[in-house]
N, CA and C atoms as an extended XYZ file, in Angstrom:
552
Properties=species:S:1:pos:R:3:atomname:S:1:resname:S:1:resid:I:1 pbc="F F F"
N        94.733      158.502        9.423 N   MET     1
C        95.251      159.729        8.863 CA  MET     1
C        95.177      160.797        9.947 C   MET     1
N        96.252      161.583       10.034 N   ARG     2
C        96.323      162.583       11.089 CA  ARG     2
C        97.022      163.832       10.581 C   ARG     2
N        96.913      164.910       11.338 N   ILE     3
C        97.663      166.121       11.038 CA  ILE     3
C        99.066      165.908       11.588 C   ILE     3
N       100.070      166.206       10.768 N   ILE     4
C       101.456      165.871       11.074 CA  ILE     4
C       102.100      166.841       12.060 C   ILE     4
N       101.878      168.141       11.879 N   ALA     5
C       102.588      169.132       12.704 CA  ALA     5
C       101.733      170.378       12.901 C   ALA     5
N       102.214      171.258       13.747 N   GLY     6
C       101.524      172.516       13.991 CA  GLY     6
C       100.602      172.433       15.182 C   GLY     6
N        99.708      173.404       15.289 N   LYS     7
C        98.854      173.509       16.478 CA  LYS     7
C        97.860      172.363       16.630 C   LYS     7
N        97.559      171.639       15.549 N   TRP     8
C        96.634      170.497       15.652 CA  TRP     8
C        97.352      169.167       15.462 C   TRP     8
N        98.648      169.159       15.676 N   ARG     9
C        99.448      167.955       15.492 CA  ARG     9
C        98.815      166.747       16.192 C   ARG     9
N        98.753      165.643       15.446 N   GLY    10
C        98.240      164.395       15.992 CA  GLY    10
C        96.741      164.218       15.879 C   GLY    10
N        96.003      165.269       15.538 N   ARG    11
C        94.548      165.139       15.407 CA  ARG    11
C        94.213      164.222       14.247 C   ARG    11
N        93.297      163.334       14.498 N   ARG    12
C        92.859      162.380       13.479 CA  ARG    12
C        91.858      163.041       12.535 C   ARG    12
N        91.950      162.664       11.264 N   LEU    13
C        91.018      163.147       10.250 CA  LEU    13
C        90.204      161.975        9.732 C   LEU    13
N        88.948      162.235        9.462 N   SER    14
C        88.074      161.209        8.898 CA  SER    14
C        88.213      161.193        7.385 C   SER    14
N        87.886      160.050        6.793 N   ALA    15
C        87.874      159.911        5.329 CA  ALA    15
C        86.585      159.182        4.947 C   ALA    15
N        86.020      159.507        3.781 N   PRO    16
C        84.823      158.791        3.341 CA  PRO    16
C        85.123      157.310        3.148 C   PRO    16
N        84.140      156.485        3.385 N   LYS    17
C        84.304      155.050        3.162 CA  LYS    17
C        84.411      154.779        1.659 C   LYS    17
N        85.109      153.720        1.313 N   GLY    18
C        85.246      153.350       -0.089 CA  GLY    18
C        86.485      153.950       -0.717 C   GLY    18
N        86.551      153.861       -2.041 N   LYS    19
C        87.740      154.281       -2.771 CA  LYS    19
C        87.507      155.531       -3.614 C   LYS    19
N        86.416      156.247       -3.365 N   ARG    20
C        86.130      157.443       -4.154 CA  ARG    20
C        87.097      158.577       -3.830 C   ARG    20
N        87.636      158.571       -2.623 N   THR    21
C        88.594      159.594       -2.205 CA  THR    21
C        89.917      158.919       -1.889 C   THR    21
N        91.030      159.512       -2.358 N   ARG    22
C        92.360      158.978       -2.142 CA  ARG    22
C        93.164      160.020       -1.364 C   ARG    22
N        93.068      159.981       -0.025 N   PRO    23
C        93.797      160.983        0.764 CA  PRO    23
C        95.309      160.839        0.592 C   PRO    23
N        95.995      161.983        0.629 N   THR    24
C        97.455      161.980        0.584 CA  THR    24
C        97.960      161.329        1.862 C   THR    24
N        98.857      160.372        1.736 N   SER    25
C        99.337      159.632        2.901 CA  SER    25
C       100.085      160.549        3.866 C   SER    25
N       100.127      160.143        5.130 N   ASP    26
C       100.850      160.907        6.151 CA  ASP    26
C       102.314      161.086        5.743 C   ASP    26
N       102.931      160.026        5.242 N   ARG    27
C       104.342      160.072        4.851 CA  ARG    27
C       104.577      161.093        3.737 C   ARG    27
N       103.694      161.083        2.747 N   THR    28
C       103.827      162.012        1.630 CA  THR    28
C       103.584      163.444        2.093 C   THR    28
N       102.567      163.649        2.923 N   ARG    29
C       102.284      164.993        3.447 CA  ARG    29
C       103.444      165.519        4.283 C   ARG    29
N       104.021      164.643        5.093 N   GLU    30
C       105.158      165.048        5.920 CA  GLU    30
C       106.319      165.521        5.044 C   GLU    30
N       106.620      164.772        3.987 N   ALA    31
C       107.708      165.159        3.075 CA  ALA    31
C       107.353      166.453        2.329 C   ALA    31
N       106.131      166.560        1.867 N   LEU    32
C       105.675      167.745        1.150 CA  LEU    32
C       105.836      169.005        1.998 C   LEU    32
N       105.369      168.947        3.238 N   PHE    33
C       105.437      170.130        4.092 CA  PHE    33
C       106.851      170.391        4.602 C   PHE    33
N       107.667      169.372        4.631 N   SER    34
C       109.077      169.579        4.952 CA  SER    34
C       109.743      170.392        3.843 C   SER    34
N       109.397      170.095        2.601 N   ILE    35
C       109.932      170.836        1.463 CA  ILE    35
C       109.432      172.287        1.489 C   ILE    35
N       108.149      172.480        1.788 N   LEU    36
C       107.574      173.827        1.809 CA  LEU    36
C       108.102      174.662        2.976 C   LEU    36
N       108.400      174.014        4.092 N   GLY    37
C       108.957      174.704        5.252 CA  GLY    37
C       108.108      175.880        5.709 C   GLY    37
N       108.747      177.002        5.986 N   ASP    38
C       108.070      178.189        6.503 CA  ASP    38
C       107.231      178.915        5.462 C   ASP    38
N       107.291      178.494        4.208 N   PHE    39
C       106.509      179.144        3.160 CA  PHE    39
C       105.020      179.142        3.500 C   PHE    39
N       104.575      178.131        4.213 N   VAL    40
C       103.153      177.970        4.528 CA  VAL    40
C       102.664      179.053        5.490 C   VAL    40
N       103.522      179.502        6.381 N   HIS    41
C       103.102      180.458        7.410 CA  HIS    41
C       102.578      181.756        6.775 C   HIS    41
N       101.349      182.094        7.095 N   GLY    42
C       100.720      183.309        6.590 CA  GLY    42
C       100.147      183.199        5.189 C   GLY    42
N       100.245      182.036        4.565 N   ALA    43
C        99.810      181.857        3.174 CA  ALA    43
C        98.290      181.828        3.041 C   ALA    43
N        97.838      182.239        1.864 N   THR    44
C        96.459      182.039        1.443 CA  THR    44
C        96.487      180.821        0.539 C   THR    44
N        95.745      179.768        0.925 N   VAL    45
C        95.870      178.435        0.323 CA  VAL    45
C        94.594      178.041       -0.414 C   VAL    45
N        94.760      177.367       -1.532 N   LEU    46
C        93.658      176.722       -2.232 CA  LEU    46
C        93.938      175.226       -2.255 C   LEU    46
N        93.010      174.446       -1.718 N   ASP    47
C        93.086      172.981       -1.745 CA  ASP    47
C        92.015      172.506       -2.725 C   ASP    47
N        92.391      172.495       -4.011 N   LEU    48
C        91.475      172.088       -5.074 CA  LEU    48
C        91.410      170.564       -5.060 C   LEU    48
N        90.257      169.994       -5.275 N   PHE    49
C        90.037      168.550       -5.139 CA  PHE    49
C        90.331      168.174       -3.687 C   PHE    49
N        89.740      168.895       -2.754 N   GLY    50
C        90.066      168.829       -1.331 CA  GLY    50
C        89.906      167.485       -0.662 C   GLY    50
N        88.974      166.664       -1.102 N   GLY    51
C        88.781      165.359       -0.453 CA  GLY    51
C        88.550      165.511        1.030 C   GLY    51
N        89.443      164.970        1.823 N   THR    52
C        89.324      165.045        3.289 CA  THR    52
C        89.761      166.399        3.838 C   THR    52
N        90.433      167.182        3.005 N   GLY    53
C        90.949      168.479        3.443 CA  GLY    53
C        92.305      168.399        4.103 C   GLY    53
N        92.962      167.259        4.011 N   SER    54
C        94.209      167.056        4.753 CA  SER    54
C        95.307      168.061        4.381 C   SER    54
N        95.406      168.446        3.105 N   LEU    55
C        96.463      169.375        2.708 CA  LEU    55
C        96.177      170.794        3.207 C   LEU    55
N        94.957      171.240        3.034 N   GLY    56
C        94.585      172.564        3.534 CA  GLY    56
C        94.616      172.641        5.046 C   GLY    56
N        94.160      171.588        5.719 N   LEU    57
C        94.187      171.566        7.186 CA  LEU    57
C        95.610      171.523        7.722 C   LEU    57
N        96.463      170.770        7.069 N   GLU    58
C        97.874      170.748        7.473 CA  GLU    58
C        98.460      172.152        7.337 C   GLU    58
N        98.083      172.854        6.273 N   SER    59
C        98.548      174.224        6.068 CA  SER    59
C        98.064      175.143        7.181 C   SER    59
N        96.773      175.054        7.515 N   LEU    60
C        96.229      175.891        8.586 CA  LEU    60
C        96.889      175.560        9.921 C   LEU    60
N        97.115      174.290       10.183 N   SER    61
C        97.768      173.878       11.419 CA  SER    61
C        99.174      174.464       11.525 C   SER    61
N        99.830      174.638       10.373 N   ARG    62
C       101.197      175.157       10.341 CA  ARG    62
C       101.255      176.676       10.159 C   ARG    62
N       100.113      177.349       10.281 N   GLY    63
C       100.124      178.806       10.297 CA  GLY    63
C        99.635      179.515        9.055 C   GLY    63
N        99.036      178.819        8.096 N   ALA    64
C        98.455      179.511        6.943 CA  ALA    64
C        97.347      180.437        7.434 C   ALA    64
N        97.167      181.548        6.744 N   ALA    65
C        96.172      182.537        7.148 CA  ALA    65
C        94.756      182.117        6.767 C   ALA    65
N        94.597      181.487        5.604 N   HIS    66
C        93.270      181.114        5.115 CA  HIS    66
C        93.392      179.970        4.123 C   HIS    66
N        92.391      179.093        4.092 N   ALA    67
C        92.356      178.007        3.108 CA  ALA    67
C        90.968      177.922        2.498 C   ALA    67
N        90.945      177.808        1.180 N   THR    68
C        89.713      177.536        0.458 CA  THR    68
C        89.784      176.088        0.006 C   THR    68
N        88.764      175.319        0.374 N   PHE    69
C        88.682      173.912        0.004 CA  PHE    69
C        87.638      173.772       -1.093 C   PHE    69
N        87.956      173.010       -2.136 N   VAL    70
C        87.009      172.750       -3.211 CA  VAL    70
C        86.845      171.242       -3.327 C   VAL    70
N        85.604      170.780       -3.234 N   GLU    71
C        85.310      169.350       -3.358 CA  GLU    71
C        83.913      169.205       -3.925 C   GLU    71
N        83.793      168.586       -5.095 N   LYS    72
C        82.482      168.461       -5.737 CA  LYS    72
C        81.660      167.286       -5.198 C   LYS    72
N        82.315      166.230       -4.718 N   ASP    73
C        81.609      165.051       -4.231 CA  ASP    73
C        80.948      165.379       -2.882 C   ASP    73
N        79.649      165.250       -2.814 N   ARG    74
C        78.912      165.652       -1.604 CA  ARG    74
C        79.303      164.826       -0.374 C   ARG    74
N        79.537      163.534       -0.555 N   THR    75
C        79.941      162.694        0.580 CA  THR    75
C        81.292      163.147        1.118 C   THR    75
N        82.242      163.351        0.213 N   ALA    76
C        83.566      163.819        0.633 CA  ALA    76
C        83.469      165.214        1.247 C   ALA    76
N        82.631      166.081        0.673 N   ALA    77
C        82.472      167.441        1.203 CA  ALA    77
C        81.892      167.427        2.618 C   ALA    77
N        81.024      166.471        2.911 N   THR    78
C        80.466      166.343        4.265 CA  THR    78
C        81.563      165.960        5.254 C   THR    78
N        82.405      165.000        4.875 N   VAL    79
C        83.528      164.590        5.732 CA  VAL    79
C        84.504      165.756        5.885 C   VAL    79
N        84.787      166.460        4.797 N   LEU    80
C        85.673      167.619        4.840 CA  LEU    80
C        85.115      168.652        5.829 C   LEU    80
N        83.806      168.901        5.764 N   SER    81
C        83.172      169.859        6.691 CA  SER    81
C        83.365      169.450        8.143 C   SER    81
N        83.292      168.162        8.418 N   GLU    82
C        83.529      167.679        9.786 CA  GLU    82
C        84.990      167.870       10.176 C   GLU    82
N        85.904      167.585        9.252 N   ASN    83
C        87.329      167.715        9.547 CA  ASN    83
C        87.744      169.162        9.807 C   ASN    83
N        87.163      170.118        9.083 N   VAL    84
C        87.584      171.513        9.252 CA  VAL    84
C        87.019      172.156       10.508 C   VAL    84
N        86.211      171.442       11.245 N   GLN    85
C        85.701      171.995       12.501 CA  GLN    85
C        86.835      172.294       13.482 C   GLN    85
N        88.021      171.783       13.195 N   LEU    86
C        89.207      172.111       13.990 CA  LEU    86
C        89.538      173.590       13.889 C   LEU    86
N        89.252      174.176       12.740 N   ALA    87
C        89.705      175.531       12.430 CA  ALA    87
C        88.637      176.574       12.755 C   ALA    87
N        89.060      177.774       13.157 N   PRO    88
C        88.101      178.864       13.319 CA  PRO    88
C        87.436      179.164       11.970 C   PRO    88
N        86.146      179.455       11.976 N   SER    89
C        85.386      179.600       10.732 CA  SER    89
C        85.916      180.685        9.810 C   SER    89
N        86.570      181.713       10.338 N   GLU    90
C        87.074      182.782        9.465 CA  GLU    90
C        88.346      182.386        8.720 C   GLU    90
N        88.916      181.240        9.028 N   THR    91
C        90.165      180.838        8.380 CA  THR    91
C        89.961      179.879        7.208 C   THR    91
N        88.718      179.524        6.916 N   TYR    92
C        88.500      178.607        5.797 CA  TYR    92
C        87.166      178.859        5.116 C   TYR    92
N        87.068      178.264        3.942 N   ARG    93
C        85.844      178.318        3.146 CA  ARG    93
C        85.772      177.007        2.382 C   ARG    93
N        84.580      176.444        2.242 N   ILE    94
C        84.391      175.215        1.472 CA  ILE    94
C        83.458      175.512        0.309 C   ILE    94
N        83.897      175.148       -0.889 N   LEU    95
C        83.069      175.267       -2.085 CA  LEU    95
C        82.752      173.862       -2.582 C   LEU    95
N        81.478      173.527       -2.651 N   THR    96
C        81.066      172.216       -3.145 CA  THR    96
C        80.691      172.383       -4.615 C   THR    96
N        81.730      172.441       -5.440 N   LEU    97
C        81.599      172.692       -6.874 CA  LEU    97
C        82.634      171.877       -7.635 C   LEU    97
N        82.400      171.633       -8.931 N   PRO    98
C        83.478      171.071       -9.750 CA  PRO    98
C        84.646      172.054       -9.803 C   PRO    98
N        85.834      171.550       -9.985 N   ALA    99
C        87.047      172.365       -9.939 CA  ALA    99
C        87.002      173.553      -10.897 C   ALA    99
N        86.620      173.328      -12.138 N   GLN   100
C        86.623      174.418      -13.118 CA  GLN   100
C        85.645      175.532      -12.730 C   GLN   100
N        84.473      175.162      -12.230 N   LYS   101
C        83.502      176.187      -11.800 CA  LYS   101
C        84.025      176.942      -10.589 C   LYS   101
N        84.664      176.245       -9.681 N   ALA   102
C        85.231      176.905       -8.501 CA  ALA   102
C        86.329      177.876       -8.909 C   ALA   102
N        87.185      177.476       -9.852 N   LEU   103
C        88.250      178.366      -10.315 CA  LEU   103
C        87.676      179.614      -10.985 C   LEU   103
N        86.603      179.449      -11.756 N   GLN   104
C        85.959      180.606      -12.384 CA  GLN   104
C        85.388      181.551      -11.322 C   GLN   104
N        84.758      180.992      -10.303 N   LEU   105
C        84.209      181.803       -9.215 CA  LEU   105
C        85.328      182.559       -8.486 C   LEU   105
N        86.387      181.855       -8.142 N   LEU   106
C        87.502      182.486       -7.429 CA  LEU   106
C        88.170      183.567       -8.276 C   LEU   106
N        88.244      183.344       -9.578 N   GLU   107
C        88.817      184.366      -10.458 CA  GLU   107
C        87.928      185.612      -10.482 C   GLU   107
N        86.607      185.419      -10.560 N   ARG   108
C        85.684      186.568      -10.527 CA  ARG   108
C        85.811      187.339       -9.219 C   ARG   108
N        86.087      186.615       -8.134 N   GLU   109
C        86.241      187.251       -6.830 CA  GLU   109
C        87.619      187.889       -6.654 C   GLU   109
N        88.482      187.715       -7.640 N   ALA   110
C        89.844      188.270       -7.620 CA  ALA   110
C        90.627      187.802       -6.396 C   ALA   110
N        90.465      186.531       -6.051 N   ILE   111
C        91.221      185.957       -4.929 CA  ILE   111
C        92.707      185.927       -5.299 C   ILE   111
N        93.547      186.088       -4.304 N   SER   112
C        94.992      186.080       -4.503 CA  SER   112
C        95.583      184.979       -3.628 C   SER   112
N        96.299      184.049       -4.247 N   LEU   113
C        96.780      182.848       -3.568 CA  LEU   113
C        98.300      182.793       -3.499 C   LEU   113
N        98.810      182.254       -2.393 N   ASN   114
C       100.244      181.998       -2.261 CA  ASN   114
C       100.590      180.544       -2.560 C   ASN   114
N        99.678      179.644       -2.187 N   LEU   115
C        99.960      178.211       -2.229 CA  LEU   115
C        98.725      177.470       -2.711 C   LEU   115
N        98.916      176.627       -3.720 N   VAL   116
C        97.799      175.865       -4.282 CA  VAL   116
C        98.175      174.388       -4.310 C   VAL   116
N        97.233      173.555       -3.860 N   PHE   117
C        97.377      172.104       -3.947 CA  PHE   117
C        96.378      171.578       -4.960 C   PHE   117
N        96.877      170.881       -5.975 N   LEU   118
C        96.031      170.215       -6.961 CA  LEU   118
C        96.256      168.719       -6.805 C   LEU   118
N        95.245      168.033       -6.316 N   ASP   119
C        95.360      166.595       -6.075 CA  ASP   119
C        94.088      165.899       -6.566 C   ASP   119
N        93.878      165.905       -7.901 N   PRO   120
C        92.648      165.304       -8.433 CA  PRO   120
C        92.705      163.788       -8.411 C   PRO   120
N        91.546      163.158       -8.585 N   PRO   121
C        91.551      161.691       -8.730 CA  PRO   121
C        92.445      161.301       -9.908 C   PRO   121
N        93.188      160.239       -9.741 N   TYR   122
C        94.064      159.769      -10.803 CA  TYR   122
C        93.246      159.272      -11.996 C   TYR   122
N        93.843      159.321      -13.171 N   HIS   123
C        93.326      158.731      -14.410 CA  HIS   123
C        91.993      159.317      -14.867 C   HIS   123
N        91.707      160.567      -14.513 N   GLN   124
C        90.456      161.185      -14.960 CA  GLN   124
C        90.693      162.448      -15.780 C   GLN   124
N        91.947      162.716      -16.144 N   ASN   125
C        92.300      163.859      -16.979 CA  ASN   125
C        91.786      165.186      -16.404 C   ASN   125
N        91.960      165.368      -15.112 N   LEU   126
C        91.514      166.596      -14.458 CA  LEU   126
C        92.667      167.532      -14.113 C   LEU   126
N        93.872      167.003      -13.991 N   LEU   127
C        94.988      167.812      -13.520 CA  LEU   127
C        95.387      168.904      -14.512 C   LEU   127
N        95.663      168.547      -15.751 N   GLN   128
C        96.144      169.544      -16.716 CA  GLN   128
C        95.131      170.665      -16.954 C   GLN   128
N        93.838      170.362      -17.179 N   PRO   129
C        92.901      171.475      -17.393 CA  PRO   129
C        92.797      172.417      -16.184 C   PRO   129
N        92.793      171.859      -14.989 N   SER   130
C        92.711      172.694      -13.781 CA  SER   130
C        93.977      173.515      -13.610 C   SER   130
N        95.101      172.892      -13.842 N   PHE   131
C        96.400      173.553      -13.744 CA  PHE   131
C        96.477      174.728      -14.724 C   PHE   131
N        96.092      174.486      -15.962 N   THR   132
C        96.123      175.532      -16.988 CA  THR   132
C        95.199      176.687      -16.623 C   THR   132
N        93.974      176.385      -16.231 N   THR   133
C        93.019      177.435      -15.835 CA  THR   133
C        93.573      178.254      -14.686 C   THR   133
N        94.126      177.582      -13.698 N   LEU   134
C        94.679      178.271      -12.532 CA  LEU   134
C        95.802      179.219      -12.934 C   LEU   134
N        96.763      178.743      -13.724 N   LEU   135
C        97.900      179.575      -14.102 CA  LEU   135
C        97.479      180.743      -14.985 C   LEU   135
N        96.539      180.503      -15.898 N   GLU   136
C        96.094      181.563      -16.792 CA  GLU   136
C        95.235      182.605      -16.079 C   GLU   136
N        94.646      182.252      -14.947 N   SER   137
C        93.771      183.177      -14.215 CA  SER   137
C        94.535      184.300      -13.523 C   SER   137
N        95.794      184.069      -13.230 N   GLY   138
C        96.579      185.064      -12.513 CA  GLY   138
C        96.271      185.128      -11.019 C   GLY   138
N        95.574      184.145      -10.484 N   MET   139
C        95.213      184.152       -9.059 CA  MET   139
C        96.394      183.874       -8.142 C   MET   139
N        97.419      183.198       -8.658 N   VAL   140
C        98.565      182.854       -7.820 CA  VAL   140
C        99.525      184.039       -7.811 C   VAL   140
N        99.847      184.529       -6.614 N   LYS   141
C       100.728      185.686       -6.461 CA  LYS   141
C       102.127      185.395       -6.984 C   LYS   141
N       102.845      186.467       -7.289 N   THR   142
C       104.261      186.342       -7.608 CA  THR   142
C       104.935      185.641       -6.429 C   THR   142
N       105.830      184.748       -6.714 N   ASN   143
C       106.517      183.916       -5.714 CA  ASN   143
C       105.613      182.864       -5.082 C   ASN   143
N       104.435      182.646       -5.642 N   GLY   144
C       103.558      181.588       -5.154 CA  GLY   144
C       104.035      180.230       -5.630 C   GLY   144
N       103.468      179.196       -5.034 N   ILE   145
C       103.832      177.822       -5.385 CA  ILE   145
C       102.564      177.035       -5.679 C   ILE   145
N       102.615      176.237       -6.746 N   VAL   146
C       101.541      175.307       -7.080 CA  VAL   146
C       102.117      173.907       -6.930 C   VAL   146
N       101.455      173.090       -6.115 N   VAL   147
C       101.889      171.724       -5.842 CA  VAL   147
C       100.872      170.780       -6.470 C   VAL   147
N       101.341      169.901       -7.347 N   CYS   148
C       100.465      168.944       -8.027 CA  CYS   148
C       100.818      167.526       -7.605 C   CYS   148
N        99.818      166.803       -7.137 N   GLU   149
C       100.013      165.379       -6.869 CA  GLU   149
C        99.428      164.613       -8.038 C   GLU   149
N       100.204      163.665       -8.559 N   HIS   150
C        99.757      162.892       -9.709 CA  HIS   150
C       100.305      161.471       -9.612 C   HIS   150
N        99.718      160.578      -10.395 N   PHE   151
C       100.168      159.201      -10.450 CA  PHE   151
C       101.620      159.181      -10.896 C   PHE   151
N       102.456      158.400      -10.230 N   SER   152
C       103.897      158.440      -10.468 CA  SER   152
C       104.304      158.068      -11.892 C   SER   152
N       103.478      157.310      -12.597 N   LYS   153
C       103.822      156.932      -13.969 CA  LYS   153
C       103.347      157.971      -14.985 C   LYS   153
N       102.617      158.983      -14.519 N   ASP   154
C       102.169      160.060      -15.400 CA  ASP   154
C       103.182      161.201      -15.358 C   ASP   154
N       103.286      161.905      -16.446 N   ILE   155
C       104.176      163.066      -16.463 CA  ILE   155
C       103.472      164.223      -15.747 C   ILE   155
N       104.239      165.128      -15.145 N   PRO   156
C       103.633      166.284      -14.497 CA  PRO   156
C       102.902      167.153      -15.529 C   PRO   156
N       101.995      168.008      -15.075 N   PRO   157
C       101.335      168.894      -16.030 CA  PRO   157
C       102.337      169.846      -16.673 C   PRO   157
N       101.947      170.392      -17.811 N   THR   158
C       102.794      171.317      -18.551 CA  THR   158
C       102.420      172.744      -18.175 C   THR   158
N       103.380      173.514      -17.648 N   PRO   159
C       103.065      174.884      -17.242 CA  PRO   159
C       102.986      175.836      -18.428 C   PRO   159
N       102.336      176.981      -18.193 N   SER   160
C       102.260      178.029      -19.208 CA  SER   160
C       102.892      179.300      -18.656 C   SER   160
N       103.185      180.216      -19.550 N   GLY   161
C       103.753      181.496      -19.137 CA  GLY   161
C       105.105      181.313      -18.479 C   GLY   161
N       105.367      182.126      -17.445 N   PRO   162
C       106.680      182.063      -16.807 CA  PRO   162
C       106.829      180.913      -15.813 C   PRO   162
N       105.778      180.147      -15.600 N   TRP   163
C       105.819      179.057      -14.620 CA  TRP   163
C       106.740      177.948      -15.082 C   TRP   163
N       107.436      177.327      -14.116 N   CYS   164
C       108.274      176.181      -14.466 CA  CYS   164
C       108.235      175.147      -13.343 C   CYS   164
N       108.488      173.927      -13.740 N   LEU   165
C       108.600      172.812      -12.808 CA  LEU   165
C       109.934      172.945      -12.094 C   LEU   165
N       109.904      172.994      -10.756 N   THR   166
C       111.153      173.140      -10.007 CA  THR   166
C       111.620      171.836       -9.385 C   THR   166
N       110.686      170.915       -9.140 N   GLU   167
C       111.075      169.664       -8.484 CA  GLU   167
C       109.926      168.670       -8.558 C   GLU   167
N       110.255      167.393       -8.668 N   THR   168
C       109.271      166.309       -8.553 CA  THR   168
C       109.853      165.263       -7.624 C   THR   168
N       109.049      164.835       -6.671 N   ARG   169
C       109.437      163.755       -5.751 CA  ARG   169
C       108.400      162.640       -5.873 C   ARG   169
N       108.864      161.404       -5.813 N   THR   170
C       107.971      160.256       -5.938 CA  THR   170
C       107.922      159.484       -4.627 C   THR   170
N       106.700      159.119       -4.245 N   PHE   171
C       106.430      158.355       -3.025 CA  PHE   171
C       105.495      157.214       -3.402 C   PHE   171
N       106.063      156.072       -3.759 N   GLY   172
C       105.235      154.942       -4.181 CA  GLY   172
C       104.525      155.279       -5.474 C   GLY   172
N       103.198      155.181       -5.482 N   GLU   173
C       102.452      155.474       -6.710 CA  GLU   173
C       102.088      156.948       -6.852 C   GLU   173
N       102.473      157.765       -5.887 N   ALA   174
C       102.203      159.203       -5.944 CA  ALA   174
C       103.473      159.991       -6.225 C   ALA   174
N       103.361      160.976       -7.095 N   SER   175
C       104.441      161.934       -7.319 CA  SER   175
C       103.920      163.323       -6.980 C   SER   175
N       104.798      164.138       -6.437 N   ILE   176
C       104.469      165.525       -6.086 CA  ILE   176
C       105.371      166.415       -6.934 C   ILE   176
N       104.767      167.298       -7.728 N   SER   177
C       105.518      168.228       -8.570 CA  SER   177
C       105.267      169.647       -8.079 C   SER   177
N       106.340      170.429       -8.002 N   PHE   178
C       106.298      171.806       -7.507 CA  PHE   178
C       106.539      172.751       -8.671 C   PHE   178
N       105.699      173.776       -8.767 N   PHE   179
C       105.804      174.766       -9.835 CA  PHE   179
C       105.888      176.159       -9.216 C   PHE   179
N       106.717      176.990       -9.811 N   GLU   180
C       106.794      178.389       -9.383 CA  GLU   180
C       107.377      179.216      -10.523 C   GLU   180
N       107.316      180.533      -10.363 N   VAL   181
C       107.935      181.433      -11.322 CA  VAL   181
C       109.366      181.650      -10.856 C   VAL   181
N       110.338      181.346      -11.701 N   PRO   182
C       111.729      181.492      -11.267 CA  PRO   182
C       112.098      182.961      -11.086 C   PRO   182
N       113.062      183.225      -10.188 N   ASP   183
C       113.573      184.577      -10.014 CA  ASP   183
C       114.281      184.998      -11.291 C   ASP   183
N       114.072      186.245      -11.689 N   THR   184
C       114.723      186.727      -12.913 CA  THR   184
C       115.809      187.724      -12.583 C   THR   184
């Protein structure tokens, strides 16, 4: 696994041994960031269920201003900490908390996000509750994007409020769904 593009292009990333973490494949990340294009530049990013940190690190490599990584598994968080050593310390933050607790903390801190990646472990019913909490918190700025990775045979999460599903792409057993508030 490597960083696809940007200032750290080609850098290898470590992953925890075993199957507890399912990193987004290079091919899927390449397609995802191709779709996002220049939107990433200058963004404030949340990589919820960070795992190896590949999505947040790819964002930082492509010019994101800041990334917050959330990973509750201590082994994965240790690997994530090693991987983010590529980045200057002021450009990232790691929270070793369950997703819901991290979202509550970030909401109390009144963080404002442009881009959010939700890539929870498959088949654990974590995507919809995290997605709902995130959208209801108001942390995502107007014109922000929420990207959800989910098992391809599962339906995307259901948005609330003005949010809508704009696109879903499937890559093998992974699907990527994009959500945003449509222009009115």
